[in-house]
N, C-alpha and C positions, 0 to 999 in steps of 0.2 A: 504494499499499500503506500502510496506517496502522499507525504504531509505537506499541505499548502499552506504557507504562512502568509497574512496580510502584508503588502508592500510596506506599511507603515512599520509592523514589527520588524521586518528585514532591516529596513533602513535604520531602526532603533538598536538592532544586534549588531550592524556594521559600525554603528558611531561608538558603541560600547566597546568594541574590539579595537577600534583606533584611539581609546583615548590616550591622551598623552601622558606618560610617566612621569611623576613629580618626585619620586624619591631617589635618594643616592646612597649607595654603599661604596666608600672608597677606602682602601688600604694604605698604611704607612707602616715603616718599618718601626719606629720609634714610638714608644707610649710615653707621654708626659709624665713627671715625676710628681707635678702637681697642677692647678690651672690658674695661676697668677703670673702672669707674663712681666708682671712688675718687680718680680722678687727671687727670679733664677735665670740662671744662664742657658738653660736648656732650650735650644731652639724648637724642639719638639711641642713645645706649649704654643707657641706662634704658628706652627705647622697647623693646628687644629683651629684656634681662636682668632688669628689676626684677620681683621675684616670681617670675619664672620659672626663673632660675638663681641669682641672689643675693637673700638676706634680711637684713633687719636685726633689732634687737631688738624694734622696733616697726613697723608697716606702715601706709600708708594704705588705705581702703577707697574702692570708687567714690564714695562721698558726701563723702569728704575726711577722714571720720573717722579716729581713731587707735585701731587693734586691735593686741592682743599679736602678736608675731612670734616671734622665737627666745626671747625671754624671755616665759616663760608668765604671770608675775607682778612685780609689783615693790612694793616699799615706800619711802615718802619720809618722811624724817626731819620733825621738827615744825618745823624752821627753813627747810625747803626746800632744803636743801644736799646731802643725802646720799640717793642713789637706790640702793638694794638690789635687783638683778634675779636673780629666779631662773630658769635656764635649762630649756628644756624638756630631758627625758632621751631618750636614743636618737638624738640628731641626729648624722649623719655628712656630710662632705664627700663631693664625687662621687668623690675618689680614695680613699674608704674610710676616712679617717682620722677621729677623732673630733671634734667640734666642742664646745669647752669654754670656761671662763672665760677660759682663757689666750689664746684666739684673740680673745675680746672685748677684752682689753687690749691686745693686739698691734695692733687694727683701731684703737682708740681713740687709744692712744700714735702710732700711726702718722700719723693724721689731724691730729694737734694738733702735733705735731714742727716743729722750727723749719725743717726743710727739707721739709715737707710740700707735695706737689703736688697737694693735694685743694683743687678749684676752690671748694668752700665751707668752706674751714678755718674759718671764724669761727663757725661751728655748733658747734666744738669748742673754742673758744678760753676759755670759762667752766669748762672742767675743769680742776681742779687737781691730781686725783690719780684713778687707777684701781686699785683693789687685787684682786686675787683671794683671795675667801675660802675657797672649796673648789671643786672641778672645775664645779660646777653653780651657783655663787654668785659675782657680781661686785659690787663696789660702788664707785659712781662719786660722787667729792665735787667737788662745784661751789664756785667762790669765792664765789658770791653766788646767792641763789635766781633761777630762771630758768623762767619760766611756758611758755617754749617748748620744753623740754627734751625732753619724750617726742616732740614734734611733730618736732623736729630730728633724733631718732633714727630716724624713718621715711623721711627722705631717701634717695635712691639713694646718694649721698656717703657715707651711714654704714653701708652693708651691710657684714656680718661676712665678712671673708676671712682666711687662714692664712698663717703665715709660710712653711710649705712650697710654696705654691704662687704665691708673690706674684712671684717673679722672671718666669714666664712669663704672668702674668695678662692681659697686653694682647693675646695671641693666642690663650691656652688659658685662660678663665675658669673656676675652679673654685668653686663655690658648694654651698650646702646646699639649694637650691629643688627643687622637683618636677621639673624638666627638666634634664638635662646637656647641654653643649655637646659636639656632635659634630663640626661643620666649617664654617669660613669660607672660602667661594669669594669673594675680594673682587672687588668690582664687580659682584656678582650676588646672593648669597645667604649666611645663616647658617642652619644645620640643628641642632635640638634633638632629643631624644628622652626619654621617660619614665624618670627615676630610679627603679630599683627600690627602692631603700635609702631613700627618701624618707620622713620622721618622719610626716607628715601625711597627709591623704586623698590618695589617687591622682587625678591629672587624667582626665578622659575620654578625653582625646588621649593617644596613644602618640607621634606624631612632629609636629613642628612645623617648617615652613620659613618664614623670614621672606626675600621677594624685596624688592629694591630698585629702585625705579623712579622715578627724578627727575623724567621728564618727563610732563606731564599728559595729553599728546596719546597717550603709550603707555601711560601709567595707565589712561586710558578704554578702549582698544583690548583690554587684557589682561584687565580686569574684563568687558567685553562677551563676548569669545570665551570666558570662564569659565576662563582659563589660571591664574588665582588665584581662591582661595576668598573672600577678603575684602580691603578696603584700608582700614586705619586712618588716619584723617587725610587721606582724598581729596583730591587737590590741585587738581581740576578741578571747581568747585562749580557751573558753569554746565551740569554734565552731570547734576546730581543729578534735575532732573525727569524725565529719560529712564530713570533707574533706579527711580525711584518708580513709574513706570508699567509696569515690567516686571516680572510675577509671579515670574521668576526671581530677583530680588534684594529686599533690602530695606534701607532707607536710615535710619541714626540720625544724628540731628544733636544733639550735646551741646555743652556748653561746657567751657572750660579754664581754667587759672590763667595762661593766656598773653597778659601784657599785650605787645600788639605796638607799639614805639616807633619814632620817628625819634630814634635816639639821637644826642648832641651831644657833642663832645670839650669838656667844660668848661673845660679848660686850655690849649686851642688857640685862638689869635686867629682869628676874631672871636667864637668862642663862649665867652671868657672876660668878655663883657661880656654882662650879665644882658637889656639891650634888644635885641640880636641874638638871642638866644634866644627871647624874646618876639615878635619878629618873624616867627622862623621858625614859631611856633605859630599865630600870626594868619594866616599864608601859606596854612596847610593847609586843605583842606576834607576832614573826616573822611569824612563820607557818600559823597562823590564817590569817595573811596578804596576804602570798603567795597563801592559799588555796582561800581565799576569793576574793582578787584581781586579781591574776593572775590563778586561777584555778590549782594550783599545779607548775605552770612553775616558777621556781626560785630556786637557793642556798642560803640558810642563810648566813649572814656573821656577824662578830663579829668586823671588822676592814675595813679600806677601801684598800682592796687588792683583787684581783681576786683568787677564790679558785683553778682555772686551772694553776694558776703559780705555778712553781715550790719552790719558795721561800715563798709560802701563808703558815701562822700560823693560825690554827683554834682557835680563841679566842672567840667563841660565847659564852661560859660560863660565861665570866666577866660580860655580860650584858642579861643573861637568864631573861626568864619573871617570874617576882616576884612582883606582885601587892603590897603586904604587905611592901616589903622592899622599894619600891617606895613612900609609903605613910609614913613610917619610915623617909626616908632621907628628904622629904618636911618639915616634923615636925621639924626635926632637922636644916634646913635651915629658919626656922621661917616661914613655910606656911602652917602651919596645915590645914588652911582652904582654901587652894588651890591658884590658880590665873587664870586670864584670858589671853590669848595671841592671837597672830593671826596665821593663817595657811593659806598661799597664795599657791595655786596649779596651775602649768603651765598644758598644753592640755593632755598629754598623760594619757592613761588609767590606768596605773601604779599609777599615782599621784591622778588621780579623785577619782577613786574606792579605793585605798589605803588610801587617806585621809580620806573618811568616815569611815572607819574600825578604823584607828590610833584614830580619834578623839572620838570616842566611847570608846577606851582603855585608853585613857587620862583621859576622863570624870569619868571613874571608881574610878580614884585615886585623883580626886578634880580639875584637870587642864581642864579649859573650854577654847575652842577654837572657833575664830570668822574665819569662811572659807570663802576665796574669790578666785573664779576661775578666772585664767588670762589667756590672750592669750600669745602666746609666746613672742612676743614683749614687751608686758606688764611686763612680767616676767623679761626680762633681764634689763628693764629699772626700776623697782621697787625694785626687790630682788638683782639681781647679781650686777648691776652697783649701785643702790641707797641704798643698805643694809637696806631698810625700810621693816622689817618683824620680825617676832618672830621664826615662824617654817616654814620650806617648805618641800616639797618631791621633789626630782630630781635625776635622774640617771646621774652619771658622767661616760660618753662612753670613755673617752680618755685612751689610753694605759699607764700603769706604771704611774699614775698621784698624785702617794702619795706626790710627791714635792709641791702640792699646799697647803699642810698644814704648808709649810714654808714662806708662804706669808702672813703677819698679815694684809693686805689691803685686802685680797680675802673675798668673799662676808660672809663667817660665821665667818669671823675676830678672827680666832685662833692665839694668839701670845705667843709662846713657844720658848725663845732663846735655850733652850738645843735641842728642835727639829730642830730648823733651823741650829744649828752646825753641828748636825748629817746628815743633808742633803748635806750639805758643804761638809763634808768629803766624803760622798758616792760620790757625782759628781766627785769629785778627785780620786776615788778607781777604780782601772780596775780589780784587783784580784778576781775571782768568790767567792771564800770563803770568802774572807773579805767582800764583797759586800753582801753575803747571810746572814750574821751576823748582818750587819748595817741595811738591810732591815727588819729583824726579830726585832731588837730593834725598828726601827720606826713603825712598825704596833702594836707592845706591848704599846709604848706611847699613841698612838691615841686611843688604847682601855683603857688604864687606866686612861686616862684624859676625858673621855666620850665627845669627842668633838662634835660628833653626834650621831644620832640614827641610827646604821647600821642596814638596814634590809634585803638586799638579792641581789644576783648577777643577773641581768637580762636576762632572757632567749631572745633567737631570734627565734620566728617562722617566717617561711617564707611558704606562700601557694603559688602554680603555677601552670600552665597548665602543665599535665603530658609529654608533648612532649618537654619542656624546660630542659636545661641542662647547667650548667656553672655559676649558682648564687652561691655565697658563701654561706656556710651553717653556719660559724663561722662569728663573728664581731669583729676582733682584732682592728678596728678602726670604727668610724660611717661612712661607705662607701657603696655604692651600685655600685660595681665595675663590669661594663658591657663588658667588654674587652674581655672575655671568654665566654659570653653567646651565645646559637645558639639553633635553632629549629632543633628537630633529624628528623622530618618528615613534 
């Protein structure tokens, strides 16, 4: 018997079948240690929350340009020291409270306070005063002109938070973004949903789930089975050709701000001797690490600066692979028989895979390494805060972060007054030509001092369902911006 349906029913059925998908499950390799981007160095927090849940006065676009955020416009005094921000009207936090100038003042004063836990506290050090003019206007006064100030305000460390919700922010983040936090199942996922009261354009997605899959093999299996819709920063580059050949998927390979380095503890012997640091630099075969750990994905670097930046200087020749030179330098430093040190590795595959290759290369010149694999929270506690390490591998994904070398108490403990003075001059300089000259000098000093072993600029591969659009290809900051993501069918 043939069943005949009315035309209206058939049309209705077809409409339902073609209903636009509005939810997304996207995977990341690293799970955040907590959910407060203003009190931790973990980029994994920004990977979930930046532009989705939290917003700043300004924001980064995919190109790395600075755009208006919660500040709709701003005026800068003639001497470059006073910024007057006009805030957007009608902005509310996810708990329904209004976002106004008092919240901006609270955020900036908290970040620059003596007891601040902000991992990038130096971004706010130049602020001498924050004054509320009226609920929609806030004035920030700097001690001296800062050519990077609007750039600094776009960092995840500078997102606007409210005093009412700050006590529980590490587990219940409340921001002003287009998505609100729903649930965190630790060890598994974070769930977000569209915020009905958002001040701006509503995103196409109504729900988003961030899954955390640290193992590259499991990442490949989950993507192939389509248990997830996308994987941002896919950790198994050897599998990319298989996805590229499969019509169910598309692959984006972009660039990042991630300078991947073999960091050396500059205050711990023997790395307090420049000759030893130079020996380590010459013992490293960067291309072998890129090929072996990253399957060719990555650009060699010779200093702490992104190759795609127009101010980049190629200084790789200063630390080219030369094991004979490395051996000679160790002998000059009184270490002809080599030495033993620690190599503490965080979870990312570039570190775990790269660590094994580097350990072998160092062994060839007499440097023995005791490898310890750490979870992210452990790495932050032991290495970043505790400075208890000889060597470590990490990718610094913050944009234009060469200024970290002007902080003697930063985890690799590089203390060079000349470099610090140079950074102070750079901060006060606004002329592009002069800034270029200063940035060139800064890169060269770091390469000449062999502060760290500079490996490669981290590539950013994303594997996604072929029907998805709007995910960032490049990563000018560590973020998974979902505001423009949509399904095409």
